[in-house]
C-alpha positions as CSV (number, residue, x, y, z in Angstrom):
1,M,22.5,-10.4,-3.9
2,S,21.9,-6.6,-3.3
3,T,21.2,-4.9,0.2
4,G,18.8,-2.1,0.9
5,Y,15.2,-1.5,-0.2
6,M,13.1,-1.5,-3.4
7,L,10.4,1.2,-3.4
8,D,7.3,0.4,-4.7
9,T,4.9,2.5,-6.9
10,S,2.6,3.9,-4.3
11,I,5.3,5.1,-2.0
12,C,7.1,6.7,-5.1
13,I,4.1,8.5,-6.0
14,E,3.9,9.7,-2.2
15,I,7.7,10.9,-2.5
16,L,6.7,12.9,-5.9
17,R,3.8,14.6,-4.5
18,G,6.1,15.9,-1.7
19,R,3.2,16.2,1.1
20,S,4.8,14.0,3.7
21,A,7.6,15.6,5.9
22,A,8.0,12.5,7.9
23,L,8.5,10.5,4.7
24,N,10.8,13.0,3.2
25,A,13.2,13.1,6.6
26,R,12.8,9.1,6.6
27,L,14.4,9.0,3.3
28,R,17.1,11.5,3.9
29,S,18.0,9.5,7.1
30,E,18.3,6.1,5.0
31,H,21.9,4.9,4.7
32,E,21.1,1.8,2.9
33,P,20.7,1.7,-1.0
34,L,17.3,2.8,-2.4
35,H,16.4,0.7,-5.4
36,V,13.5,0.9,-8.1
37,S,12.6,-2.1,-10.2
38,T,11.9,-1.0,-14.1
39,V,8.2,-2.2,-13.4
40,V,7.7,0.9,-11.1
41,V,9.5,3.1,-13.4
42,M,6.7,2.1,-16.3
43,E,3.9,2.4,-13.9
44,L,5.3,6.1,-12.9
45,A,6.0,6.9,-16.1
46,V,2.5,6.5,-17.6
47,G,0.9,9.5,-15.7
48,P,3.3,12.1,-17.4
49,S,3.3,10.2,-20.8
50,K,-0.6,10.2,-20.8
51,L,-1.1,13.6,-19.9
52,A,2.1,15.0,-22.2
53,D,3.3,16.8,-19.1
54,A,6.8,17.9,-19.4
55,R,7.1,19.2,-15.8
56,R,5.8,16.1,-14.3
57,A,8.1,14.1,-16.6
58,E,11.1,16.2,-15.6
59,R,10.1,15.6,-11.8
60,L,10.1,12.1,-12.2
61,E,13.5,12.0,-14.0
62,S,15.0,13.9,-11.2
63,F,13.5,11.9,-8.5
64,L,14.7,8.5,-10.5
65,A,18.2,9.7,-10.8
66,R,18.6,9.5,-7.3
67,L,17.8,5.9,-7.2
68,D,19.2,2.5,-8.3
69,I,17.3,1.3,-11.1
70,L,17.3,-2.6,-11.2
71,A,16.4,-4.3,-14.6
72,F,13.4,-7.0,-14.2
73,D,15.5,-10.2,-15.1
74,E,15.1,-13.9,-15.4
75,D,15.4,-14.6,-11.7
76,A,12.9,-11.7,-10.9
77,A,10.7,-13.5,-13.4
78,R,11.0,-16.8,-11.7
79,H,10.3,-15.8,-8.2
80,T,7.4,-13.8,-9.5
81,A,5.8,-16.9,-11.1
82,A,6.5,-18.9,-7.9
83,I,4.7,-16.1,-6.0
84,R,1.9,-15.7,-8.2
85,A,1.5,-19.6,-8.4
86,D,1.4,-19.5,-4.3
87,L,-0.8,-16.7,-4.1
88,E,-3.4,-18.1,-6.3
89,R,-3.4,-21.5,-5.2
90,R,-4.1,-20.1,-1.6
91,G,-7.1,-18.1,-3.0
92,R,-5.0,-14.6,-2.1
93,P,-4.2,-13.1,-5.5
94,I,-2.5,-9.6,-5.7
95,G,-2.4,-7.2,-8.3
96,P,0.0,-8.0,-11.6
97,Y,2.5,-5.3,-11.1
98,D,2.8,-6.1,-7.3
99,Y,3.7,-9.8,-8.2
100,Q,6.3,-8.4,-10.3
101,I,7.7,-6.1,-7.8
102,A,7.5,-8.7,-5.0
103,G,9.3,-11.0,-7.1
104,H,12.0,-8.6,-8.3
105,A,12.6,-7.4,-4.4
106,R,12.7,-11.2,-3.2
107,S,15.1,-12.3,-6.0
108,R,17.5,-9.5,-4.8
109,G,17.0,-9.9,-1.1
110,L,15.5,-6.2,-0.9
111,T,12.8,-5.1,1.6
112,V,10.0,-3.7,-0.4
113,V,8.6,0.0,1.0
114,T,5.3,0.5,0.4
115,R,1.9,1.7,1.5
116,N,0.4,-1.1,0.1
117,T,1.4,-3.6,2.9
118,G,-1.9,-5.6,2.8
119,E,-1.0,-7.1,-0.3
120,F,2.7,-7.7,-0.3
121,E,2.6,-9.0,3.2
122,R,0.9,-12.1,1.9
123,V,4.0,-13.0,0.1
124,A,6.3,-15.7,1.7
125,G,9.9,-14.7,2.2
126,L,9.5,-10.8,1.5
127,R,10.2,-8.1,3.9
128,V,7.9,-5.2,3.8
129,E,8.0,-1.7,5.4
130,D,5.8,1.2,5.3
131,W,7.4,4.4,5.6
132,S,4.6,6.6,4.8
133,D,4.1,8.0,8.2
134,G,7.8,8.3,8.5
135,G,8.5,5.2,10.6
136,K,9.8,1.6,10.0
137,G,6.8,-0.5,9.9
138,V,8.1,-3.8,9.3
139,H,6.2,-7.1,8.2
140,E,7.5,-10.3,7.2
């Protein structure tokens, strides 16, 4: 079981855009490990790949080098399946990659950091924070 935070795609995009001084300050002050799922790596890599943009690809690689990249494994897959079944049964589905990010984070005991709290806070047993304003908006 890991400790720390799993950054989702929305917060990574905001970091990469570099437009939020508050978010950057929050990241610099964080002492817990920062993780990203290979699911998020895939989502982030689509943009530079589609555009064949070497500069964006280099910026992405530099950003990812500062994080602990966690491979989506069998335990994450089983948590994802349970989350999807629960949310669909309740008529409250979320996006397909969000299921995977939530399942991966929950399987590791990590808090998801996202701008998209509305989807992730539907997931039972998942801690969620929004750092987009530099704060620590906690949802459980």
